[in-house]
N, C-alpha and C positions, 0 to 999 in steps of 0.2 A: 229434308229440308234443312239448308244450311243456319236459315236464320233461328232454327230451333238449338244451334250449338252440338249436333249429332253429326257424327260422320255419315255418310252415305255410302255402300258400297255395292257394287253390282246392280246398276240400274238395268229395269227391265224394259221392255219393247212394249207399249200399250196397243191393244187391239183396234183393227178399222170400224168394228160396228158394235155397237152398245148391246148388251146382254139384255134380255125380254125381262119387262116388269111385271109380275103376278100381283094382282089386288086380289087380297083375302081378307075374307067375310070373318071377323072373330067374333065369336058369342060370348059373353061375359056373364059369369053369376057373384053375385058381391059378396063378399066374406065380411061378416060385421063382429065375428069374435075369433081373436086370435088362437086364445084357449080355448079348446075345443069344449061347448058345454058351459064357458062361464063368462063372465060379463068385464072382467076387469080389463082395464086399457093400460096401467102400468105396467112395465117390465123392466125393472130396475130405470136405468137412465132414458129405455125408450118408451116412448107413448103409441098405441096402436092406432091408427088414422082408419084405416080401412084395407081391404084387398079384392083380389079378382080372382076367379077360376077360369079360364080361357078354353074355349073350343074351337076348333074350326075343321071344316070339311075338306080343307087342301092338305094332302099327302104331304104339302113339303112343310106346313106348321109344325113348329116345336124344337127341340134341340136347341133351345136360344141360352145361349153361353156366358154373354157379355153385355152388355148394353150402357150407353152415357146418353144425358139428354142433350140436345141442342139449345133447347128452350126450357128454361127450369118447370120441371114437374108436367111438361106438355108434350112437345116432340121431341122423337129420340131417334136413335139409330143404334144398330148392332149386331153381333155375327153369331150364327148357328155352327156347331161343330160340324154340320154336316156339308158347309161349303156355300152357304146362303147370307148375302145381307140381308137384315130387314129394317124397315122403317115404319114408324108408325104415330099417333097420340094418344095421352091418357085424356080422357073426358072425365070432367069431375060434375059436381052438383054446387049448391049454392055455398054448401058449408067447407067447399074443396078437398071433398072427399072423392075417392077415384069412381065413376062408374062404369065404364068400358074403356076399349082400346078402339079406336077409328083411324081409318085412311091407311090401315096395314097393308103392305107392302115387302115384297121379298125378292130377291135377284140373286140369281145363283152366280159364283165367283167365276173368273174365265183365268185361264191361262196365257203364256204372255203372247199365244196366237189368236187370242181371242175366242178359243174355243171354251164350251162349258168344263169344268176341271171337276171331274165325276170321283176321283181317285180320293178316298177316305186321308189315305197319309198324307196327301198335299194340301187338304182343303181342312184339316181338322182346328179351326179355327178357336181360340179360347179365352183369348186378353185383348180389349180392344182400350183405348186413349184417342181422344180428340181434341186438335187444338187448331184453331181457325176452321180452315175448311181441308184439313189434312186429318185421316184415321190412321192410325198406328194399329196393328193387329198381332197379336202374338201366337204364332201356328204350332203345335206340338207334331209328333212321329218324325215330321219334316222341319226340324227344329227352325223358325228364324222369328224374327221382328221385322214386318216388313210395313211399306206406308203406300196410303191411296188418297188421290184425289176424289173427295165427297161430291157425288151427283148422284141424287136418288133415282134419275132417269136413264141416267149413264155411267154406271160403274165400271171402271176400265180396272186391266192388269195392275198390280201395283209397280209404282214409280221408281221403286229404291228399297234396299233391306239397311238394316243398322245392325253396329256391331253390339252383340249383346254381351259382351264381355265373360259371362260365364264362361268355361271351356265345354267345348259343345260335348266333348264324351262325358261330363259328369251330367248331363240332362238324360234322363230316361225315357224312352218310348212313348208313352202315354200320361206322362208327369210333368210337361214341360211348362212354359210361360202361361199362367194364367190370371196375372194380374200385372196388368199395363197401364199404368197411371201417371198423369203428370203432377207435381206438387205446385201448390199456389205459389208467385212469384216472391210474394213478401214473406218466404217461410224459409227455414235454414237452409232450405234443399234448392232454393232459387228459381223455382219452376222447372228443375230436372224431371227428366224421364225415369220411371221406376219401373222394374218389371221383377215378379216376383214368381217363381217355379210352384206347381201345386205339390210335389214331394219328389223332387232330385236332392237326395241327401249327400252331405258332405260326410266322412269318415266320422265324425263327432254325431251324426244322426240329425243334423241341423238343414234346414230349406234352403236351396241356394238363392239367390236373389242379386239384384244390382242397380247401382245407380248410374245412367249412363251418361251425364255431363255433370259440369257444374263444378263448384269447389269439394264436394265428396264424391266424386267419381270413382267407380271401383266397385267390386263383389263385398257383399256382405251375407250374411245367414239370419233366417229366422229361427228361432229355436221352436221344434215341433213338440207339441203339448198332447197327451195322450195319443189317441188314435184319429186326428183329426186332421185335415187336410186342408191347403189351400185353393179356393174356386175362384176368388176375384178380391179385389180390394179397392179402396177410393180415397182421396187426401180428404181431411175434414177442413173446413176455413181456415181451423189455427196451425196448418202444417200437418197435424199427427196423421197418421195411416191406419183407416179402418179397414179390418181383414173378415172377408167373409169366408168360412170355414163348415167342412162337411165330414160327417163319418159316417159310415155304413157299415152295417153287419146282417148276418142274416137274423141274430137272434135279439137284436135291439130294434133292426130297423134304421132307418135314415135320423141324422139329428143335424142341428146347424149350431152354428157359434159367430159372434162378433168379437174381433179383440181389437183392442186400439194399441196401436206401436206410438210412442214419442218420438217425435220429429228430432229431436235433440239429439237420439241415439242412431238415427240412419246416416251410416257414412261407410266407407271402403273399411273391411275389416272387422267390423261389429259383428257381435251376433244380439240379436234384436228380440225383444219379449214385451208384452203389455198385459194391463189386465182386461179379462173378458167380462164384456157388458152384457152380454146374451147368449144363453146355451139353452135350447128346446129338443123336443123330442118329437115322438108321432102323437102327444097328445095336444098338439099344436095344429096351426094349420101350414105345414109347411110339406115340403117336397125336396127333391134335389137341387137346393138351392145354389146356382152357378153364376147369376148376374147379380150387379150390385152397382149404384151410385150415390153420389152423395150432392143435393142443390140446397139454393135457399129458396125459401119461399117469399112470397112480398113482404110478409110481416114479418120478416126475420128470423124466421124459425128453421133450424137445420133440418133436415130431412132426409133421410134412407130409405131408398125405394129396390127392390128386388124383383126378380125374376127367376123362374125354375125352369131346370132343362127336364124333359118328359123322356129323354132318351127314346122318341117315337113307341114308348112303352102303353099299352092299353094298361099297364097297372099302375102309371104314373099320371101325374098331373104338372099342367102349364099354370103356374102362378103368377101374380105381382102382387107383392107385399109393399106397404105404404107406413113409416113411423116417424115422427118427430124424437129428434135427440135434445134432451134436456141437458143441459149444461149447469144448473142451478142445483 
């Protein structure tokens, strides 16, 4: 979209027929304790609100890689790294705790001719940003940042691709753009689109990222800390970037971390880092946390929501987690 101030390259041809929409029944088990076996709610600046463990008989359900709310805390859109769009609604009780997922639908991505895109290397969708009725998706393996018109009943092929600025040869095959996010308009980044890779490293071992428009346009890097990789990110209302990070080893299992990057430091040529707000291990209700969004509740609270990616494995779970970010 030229209105976004981003250069479109290589427009693609939309298909003639819409892809079929699969209605998926999702069953949810409430998660009331984040720290397993303990009742505390406060974890540093984050207060646990509630969560869900989700299951479905649909063979396509799972692999949830990135999501954004289209209505705060309610209707959402997401991408699965198996080449599907997903849509749904978080249901809530009278105290605004999540109780389930309703109206969940999945739509397979299609190629330029409108045929189902079945090859993993073409549809490994990992990052998602939404502005107006346009979804901007980061793909890895076949690295690209593509834009799509959002119509849950008629998802077509991409109408264009963006110049992601990071030299393509620097992007590792399975470590491409996991974060695609718009900064707030009134932030130092002036509403720019920002992309951050999972683990494409420069010679100093820092993670490649880029600001794709505006006064700070250009490539920057995120300091890699420990053995954590970046799986998603979202901007806070003040313009800081919240990064979701994951670590995995056979000995320790999976871990999750949230790191906050000062908006003032995000600019061409900079190496950015920031404080860790939360770090957890398998003693908490986590899995392979891959998707995150930040939104504001009706009472003004800043909320952080996450989905996990089960990789379609019987050893992993699809989770939804929700926190209040306390700033005081």
